[in-house]
C-alpha positions as a printed NumPy array, in Angstrom:
array([[ 51.678, 134.181, 153.6  ],
       [ 51.66 , 131.341, 151.137],
       [ 48.493, 129.717, 149.873],
       [ 49.871, 126.17 , 150.009],
       [ 51.299, 124.194, 152.878],
       [ 55.06 , 124.144, 153.116],
       [ 55.171, 120.934, 155.155],
       [ 57.667, 118.446, 153.642],
       [ 55.451, 115.481, 154.471],
       [ 52.317, 114.211, 152.85 ],
       [ 50.21 , 111.153, 153.305],
       [ 52.353, 109.057, 150.913],
       [ 55.659, 110.089, 152.557],
       [ 57.223, 110.757, 149.188],
       [ 59.196, 113.715, 150.382],
       [ 57.137, 116.083, 148.26 ],
       [ 55.294, 119.029, 149.959],
       [ 51.659, 118.239, 150.662],
       [ 50.364, 121.364, 148.888],
       [ 47.208, 121.569, 150.993],
       [ 45.676, 124.936, 151.667],
       [ 47.128, 126.683, 154.64 ],
       [ 45.204, 127.732, 157.674],
       [ 44.377, 131.321, 158.076],
       [ 47.407, 133.29 , 159.264],
       [ 49.757, 130.305, 158.848],
       [ 52.064, 128.77 , 156.257],
       [ 51.013, 125.25 , 157.19 ],
       [ 47.878, 123.252, 156.837],
       [ 47.97 , 121.803, 160.384],
       [ 46.749, 118.532, 158.92 ],
       [ 49.794, 116.435, 159.831],
       [ 50.856, 115.503, 163.289],
       [ 53.647, 117.78 , 164.522],
       [ 53.284, 119.749, 161.346],
       [ 55.103, 122.711, 162.825],
       [ 58.168, 120.645, 163.7  ],
       [ 58.382, 119.07 , 160.217],
       [ 58.195, 122.224, 158.245],
       [ 60.694, 123.087, 155.503],
       [ 60.642, 126.577, 154.29 ],
       [ 60.793, 127.236, 150.582],
       [ 61.466, 130.551, 149.047],
       [ 58.973, 129.697, 146.343],
       [ 56.28 , 127.124, 146.737],
       [ 56.426, 124.318, 144.143],
       [ 53.746, 124.057, 141.513],
       [ 51.069, 121.477, 142.119],
       [ 51.954, 118.022, 140.734],
       [ 49.587, 116.91 , 138.049],
       [ 51.274, 113.638, 137.058],
       [ 53.519, 110.986, 138.588],
       [ 57.062, 112.12 , 139.249],
       [ 59.816, 111.124, 136.791],
       [ 61.976, 108.289, 138.044],
       [ 65.445, 109.229, 139.122],
       [ 68.199, 108.153, 136.751],
       [ 71.395, 107.105, 138.466],
       [ 74.482, 107.927, 136.4  ],
       [ 77.607, 106.126, 137.452],
       [ 80.917, 107.845, 137.189],
       [ 82.584, 106.002, 134.275],
       [ 86.252, 106.874, 133.88 ],
       [ 87.266, 108.414, 130.586],
       [ 89.044, 105.984, 128.264],
       [ 92.788, 106.377, 128.022],
       [ 94.098, 107.257, 124.554],
       [ 97.345, 105.42 , 123.813],
       [ 99.677, 107.302, 121.492],
       [102.426, 105.136, 119.937],
       [105.707, 106.952, 120.029],
       [107.687, 107.018, 116.763],
       [110.78 , 104.84 , 116.432],
       [113.995, 106.508, 117.459],
       [115.324, 106.679, 113.914],
       [112.048, 108.037, 112.528],
       [111.899, 111.758, 112.099],
       [108.662, 113.784, 112.284],
       [106.997, 113.914, 108.885],
       [107.639, 117.621, 108.462],
       [111.391, 117.06 , 108.951],
       [111.842, 113.963, 106.782],
       [113.879, 114.257, 103.623],
       [112.214, 112.97 , 100.43 ],
       [113.598, 109.778,  98.918],
       [115.957, 110.564,  96.058],
       [114.271, 109.599,  92.798],
       [117.622, 108.86 ,  91.149],
       [121.361, 109.294,  91.461],
       [123.975, 109.777,  88.749],
       [126.659, 107.095,  88.542],
       [129.874, 107.431,  86.488],
       [130.773, 104.85 ,  83.85 ],
       [133.863, 105.618,  81.816],
       [133.677, 109.256,  80.746],
       [129.906, 109.539,  81.186],
       [127.343, 109.414,  83.977],
       [124.102, 107.46 ,  83.94 ],
       [120.971, 107.717,  86.106],
       [120.194, 104.964,  88.591],
       [116.7  , 104.577,  90.08 ],
       [115.696, 102.926,  93.345],
       [113.471, 100.571,  91.316],
       [116.441,  99.419,  89.193],
       [117.286,  96.841,  91.865],
       [114.593,  94.779,  90.171],
       [117.125,  93.926,  87.427],
       [118.83 ,  91.565,  89.885],
       [115.624,  89.56 ,  90.22 ],
       [114.57 ,  89.076,  86.583],
       [115.875,  87.514,  83.383],
       [115.363,  89.84 ,  80.433],
       [114.877,  89.053,  76.772],
       [117.811,  89.148,  74.378],
       [116.795,  92.561,  73.072],
       [116.758,  94.006,  76.615],
       [120.005,  92.412,  77.821],
       [122.286,  95.366,  77.085],
       [120.126,  97.812,  79.027],
       [119.628,  95.382,  81.922],
       [123.342,  94.548,  82.2  ],
       [124.277,  98.23 ,  82.175],
       [121.894,  98.832,  85.094],
       [123.318,  95.871,  87.014],
       [126.856,  97.134,  86.479],
       [125.85 , 100.594,  87.725],
       [124.305,  99.047,  90.83 ],
       [127.461,  97.053,  91.599],
       [129.78 , 100.058,  91.286],
       [127.401, 102.164,  93.415],
       [127.237,  99.519,  96.131],
       [131.   ,  98.962,  96.223],
       [131.741, 102.688,  96.277],
       [129.06 , 103.254,  98.937],
       [127.074, 105.975,  97.148],
       [123.6  , 104.443,  97.487],
       [121.374, 106.69 ,  99.679],
       [120.6  , 105.181, 103.081],
       [116.884, 105.704, 102.502],
       [116.992, 103.249,  99.59 ],
       [118.083, 100.482, 101.954],
       [115.292, 101.408, 104.372],
       [112.67 , 101.547, 101.637],
       [113.479,  98.348,  99.712],
       [115.164,  95.456, 101.548],
       [116.384,  93.989,  98.258],
       [119.069,  96.664,  98.203],
       [120.313,  95.366, 101.554],
       [120.345,  91.747, 100.392],
       [122.313,  92.476,  97.222],
       [124.733,  94.772,  99.067],
       [125.47 ,  92.202, 101.763],
       [125.913,  89.351,  99.273],
       [128.304,  91.461,  97.194],
       [130.336,  92.497, 100.229],
       [130.711,  88.898, 101.329],
       [132.256,  87.879,  97.986],
       [134.527,  90.913,  97.703],
       [135.673,  90.548, 101.311],
       [136.846,  87.024, 100.487],
       [138.503,  88.152,  97.261],
       [140.318,  91.074,  98.903],
       [141.076,  89.193, 102.133],
       [139.43 ,  91.836, 104.277],
       [136.321,  92.412, 106.343],
       [136.406,  96.186, 105.921],
       [134.458,  97.263, 102.863],
       [136.135, 100.688, 102.866],
       [139.387,  98.919, 101.962],
       [138.275,  98.484,  98.36 ],
       [136.593, 100.45 ,  95.577],
       [136.016, 100.129,  91.838],
       [136.501, 102.245,  88.755],
       [133.716, 101.491,  86.312],
       [135.056, 101.14 ,  82.783],
       [132.946, 101.638,  79.682],
       [132.967, 101.   ,  75.969],
       [133.336,  97.995,  73.687],
       [137.111,  98.342,  73.565],
       [137.348,  97.132,  77.17 ],
       [137.399,  93.402,  77.915],
       [136.411,  93.905,  81.564],
       [133.897,  96.016,  83.481],
       [135.806,  97.361,  86.501],
       [139.206,  97.93 ,  87.984],
       [139.035,  96.747,  91.582],
       [141.294,  98.754,  93.907],
       [142.101,  97.216,  97.282],
       [144.768,  97.091,  99.974],
       [146.452,  93.851, 101.024],
       [149.009,  93.816, 103.842],
       [149.401,  97.548, 103.482],
       [150.085,  97.444,  99.739],
       [147.664,  98.827,  97.122],
       [146.631,  96.322,  94.465],
       [144.411,  96.2  ,  91.4  ],
       [142.397,  93.518,  89.622],
       [140.4  ,  93.513,  86.419],
       [136.855,  92.516,  87.293],
       [134.185,  91.381,  84.872],
       [130.545,  90.856,  85.833],
       [128.398,  88.015,  84.487],
       [124.719,  87.56 ,  85.3  ],
       [122.671,  84.434,  85.998],
       [125.543,  81.962,  86.228],
       [127.986,  80.585,  88.795],
       [131.163,  79.746,  86.819],
       [132.893,  80.619,  83.581],
       [132.617,  77.13 ,  82.068],
       [128.804,  77.354,  82.123],
       [128.627,  80.853,  80.626],
       [128.075,  81.461,  76.883],
       [131.219,  83.604,  76.577],
       [134.18 ,  84.915,  78.526],
       [135.355,  87.181,  75.711],
       [133.598,  88.979,  72.856],
       [135.629,  90.453,  69.996],
       [133.911,  92.591,  67.376],
       [134.947,  92.122,  63.76 ],
       [135.966,  95.611,  62.708],
       [138.717,  94.639,  60.279],
       [141.61 ,  92.224,  59.991],
       [143.677,  94.356,  62.405],
       [141.079,  93.908,  65.152],
       [140.193,  90.26 ,  64.622],
       [141.111,  87.501,  67.062],
       [143.988,  86.032,  65.09 ],
       [142.784,  85.512,  61.583],
       [144.307,  87.101,  58.502],
       [141.544,  88.829,  56.589],
       [138.716,  89.892,  58.891],
       [135.13 ,  88.694,  58.515],
       [133.715,  92.221,  58.118],
       [135.948,  92.754,  55.083],
       [135.093,  89.311,  53.724],
       [131.352,  89.94 ,  54.106],
       [131.557,  93.284,  52.314],
       [133.555,  91.866,  49.406],
       [131.387,  88.786,  48.825],
       [127.91 ,  89.448,  50.258],
       [127.112,  93.15 ,  50.639],
       [126.562,  93.479,  46.855],
       [123.936,  90.715,  47.146],
       [122.31 ,  92.507,  50.103],
       [122.138,  95.743,  48.087],
       [120.558,  93.897,  45.159],
       [118.11 ,  92.033,  47.414],
       [116.822,  95.183,  49.145],
       [117.473,  97.715,  46.366],
       [119.225,  99.746,  49.025],
       [121.541, 102.731,  48.585],
       [125.137, 101.674,  47.823],
       [127.974, 102.003,  50.329],
       [131.744, 102.114,  49.929],
       [134.039,  99.606,  51.624],
       [135.56 , 102.336,  53.788],
       [132.188, 103.595,  55.015],
       [130.94 , 100.046,  55.577],
       [133.873,  99.183,  57.856],
       [133.436, 102.507,  59.649],
       [129.771, 101.928,  60.533],
       [129.519,  98.127,  60.79 ],
       [129.864,  98.242,  64.604],
       [129.026, 101.889,  65.217],
       [126.183, 103.099,  67.424],
       [125.517, 105.816,  64.826],
       [125.082, 103.44 ,  61.876],
       [121.49 , 104.615,  61.394],
       [122.838, 107.912,  60.087],
       [124.203, 106.086,  57.043],
       [121.639, 105.542,  54.231],
       [122.642, 101.916,  53.569],
       [122.355, 100.709,  57.18 ],
       [119.218, 102.758,  57.858],
       [117.436, 101.45 ,  54.749],
       [118.25 ,  97.757,  55.244],
       [117.351,  97.83 ,  58.934],
       [114.037,  99.583,  58.279],
       [113.09 ,  97.124,  55.519],
       [114.67 ,  94.021,  57.036],
       [111.465,  91.98 ,  57.285],
       [110.76 ,  92.28 ,  53.556],
       [113.532,  89.792,  52.674],
       [114.568,  88.51 ,  56.095],
       [114.595,  84.81 ,  55.228],
       [116.745,  85.295,  52.118],
       [119.073,  87.654,  53.985],
       [119.558,  85.207,  56.863],
       [120.366,  82.435,  54.39 ],
       [123.082,  84.609,  52.833],
       [124.519,  85.419,  56.269],
       [124.655,  81.763,  57.373],
       [126.321,  80.892,  54.089],
       [128.868,  83.682,  54.523],
       [129.892,  82.46 ,  57.987],
       [130.426,  78.858,  56.892],
       [132.313,  79.911,  53.782],
       [134.509,  82.32 ,  55.741],
       [135.506,  79.69 ,  58.31 ],
       [136.26 ,  77.213,  55.534],
       [138.33 ,  79.879,  53.81 ],
       [140.4  ,  80.405,  56.979],
       [141.155,  76.705,  57.301],
       [141.832,  76.019,  53.626],
       [144.14 ,  79.005,  53.263],
       [145.955,  78.327,  56.583],
       [145.013,  81.764,  57.848],
       [144.598,  80.773,  61.515],
       [147.423,  82.122,  63.671],
       [147.476,  80.249,  67.001],
       [150.191,  82.481,  68.479],
       [148.103,  85.529,  67.707],
       [145.031,  83.874,  69.247],
       [146.902,  83.091,  72.472],
       [148.254,  86.615,  72.658],
       [144.797,  88.112,  72.188],
       [143.134,  85.848,  74.761],
       [145.853,  85.896,  77.427],
       [146.328,  89.663,  77.253],
       [142.624,  90.23 ,  77.798],
       [142.257,  87.657,  80.583],
       [145.505,  88.073,  82.531],
       [144.991,  89.323,  86.109],
       [141.247,  89.183,  85.535],
       [138.585,  87.869,  87.892],
       [134.974,  87.075,  87.05 ],
       [132.188,  88.146,  89.375],
       [129.146,  85.948,  88.755],
       [125.651,  86.423,  90.146],
       [122.753,  83.996,  90.443],
       [119.812,  83.733,  92.853],
       [120.961,  86.46 ,  95.274],
       [124.514,  85.12 ,  95.529],
       [127.796,  86.305,  94.025],
       [130.545,  83.915,  92.941],
       [134.215,  84.509,  92.157],
       [135.899,  82.584,  89.327],
       [139.226,  82.865,  87.521],
       [140.688,  81.105,  84.49 ],
       [144.232,  79.746,  84.759],
       [146.607,  80.44 ,  81.889],
       [146.972,  76.713,  81.14 ],
       [143.234,  76.519,  80.555],
       [143.403,  79.416,  78.098],
       [146.578,  78.554,  76.179],
       [145.676,  77.074,  72.78 ],
       [147.93 ,  74.267,  71.505],
       [145.957,  72.868,  68.548],
       [143.097,  73.524,  66.149],
       [140.337,  70.929,  66.387],
       [138.027,  71.91 ,  63.531],
       [134.865,  73.655,  62.345],
       [131.653,  72.77 ,  64.192],
       [128.049,  73.483,  63.201],
       [129.24 ,  75.596,  60.298],
       [129.667,  78.656,  62.547],
       [132.287,  77.809,  65.171],
       [136.027,  77.179,  65.346],
       [137.135,  74.877,  68.167],
       [140.633,  74.772,  69.688],
       [142.253,  72.505,  72.3  ],
       [144.134,  74.093,  75.224],
       [147.145,  72.966,  77.209],
       [145.113,  71.232,  79.927],
       [142.673,  69.558,  77.515],
       [139.88 ,  72.13 ,  77.674],
       [138.29 ,  73.611,  74.559],
       [138.18 ,  77.216,  73.394],
       [135.175,  77.705,  71.117],
       [134.98 ,  80.74 ,  68.825],
       [131.417,  81.274,  67.609],
       [130.974,  83.761,  64.759],
       [127.637,  85.555,  64.945],
       [125.9  ,  88.903,  64.464],
       [124.88 ,  90.697,  67.659],
       [122.617,  93.393,  66.212],
       [120.263,  92.434,  63.379],
       [121.743,  89.468,  61.56 ],
       [123.729,  90.542,  58.521],
       [123.305,  94.244,  59.279],
       [125.378,  95.191,  62.339],
       [127.651,  93.756,  64.998],
       [129.564,  90.736,  63.62 ],
       [131.627,  89.366,  66.502],
       [133.454,  86.349,  67.871],
       [131.765,  84.93 ,  70.958],
       [134.545,  83.023,  72.724],
       [133.635,  80.457,  75.374],
       [135.394,  77.85 ,  77.482],
       [134.332,  74.212,  77.613],
       [136.001,  71.977,  80.194],
       [135.735,  68.247,  79.541],
       [134.597,  66.551,  82.744]])
């Protein structure tokens, strides 16, 4: 017997057992009408309610959110299988190899200072040979779109030059060294026949007539000069090196050793060159005055002594420029230019200009200008002829 009524009704009809005391011998209170017919049996009677029941909370069935997973592109490999981007590649130039970095493409988008030009131009030349010979890693193109833009612009120009649309039909051999008057040998096939062209690269210009030089000839000695009897390097040693030694109180140097190191990359191993270069600023103004004077006096000496050999000049220029094409670059475009022999053939000497330049007239009325200057520390290293073309419009 239970002590509380198991009827499922109470006066408030809440559906909660009434919990009244049961009658003797019964499980029900007998208080409600038809109590026996409304009974619900419980295995355990509920505890008496002492406070209002908690409201029922209806929880709707909310569908779980869908998680969208973007699938990788078809060409993209899982991270664990991807190959790292090559930090650098080695590119041949002449008899040596040089490193090329993925970031070196930046050299095609900047103009460097004069002191940085040699390094920048070497990098640009390495990039061109690597693009033409198709050795740039594919990941470099995917990582930096500038590689794609330069590659495509270069291919467009070379396709026109080689009369082909197949880039595998041509390649280049990258030359090196100051003795060369061009940068590459371009190998290509035309109508089934292999052909070659000398190719020279020039940066930040569109045509040869607007470029500072198409040929640079270092003044080693009279045998190496453009066409002048008695080279400038010899003249400078005989007349001005003694004054340089006195000005700087530098170690002496023999004529033979001076001509050996005047254009050498190892000149710093010689006491004279090392001392003057290290102490250049101490007497720089006086030194530069001597150098300017030496150039003017040397050019005057050539004219007065009739030491200019036009036939020799033509031979030197035409031999270096024959079968040669210029590859110019400016603002993400490459340009092809070539100089005709008539434009390069000197017929007369015009005169000395600005005290540092010899000017000649060519067969078609253009001018060949030979500027004498020092390329590496004025009066210390690198005397050379900077030869340019000026076309009268």
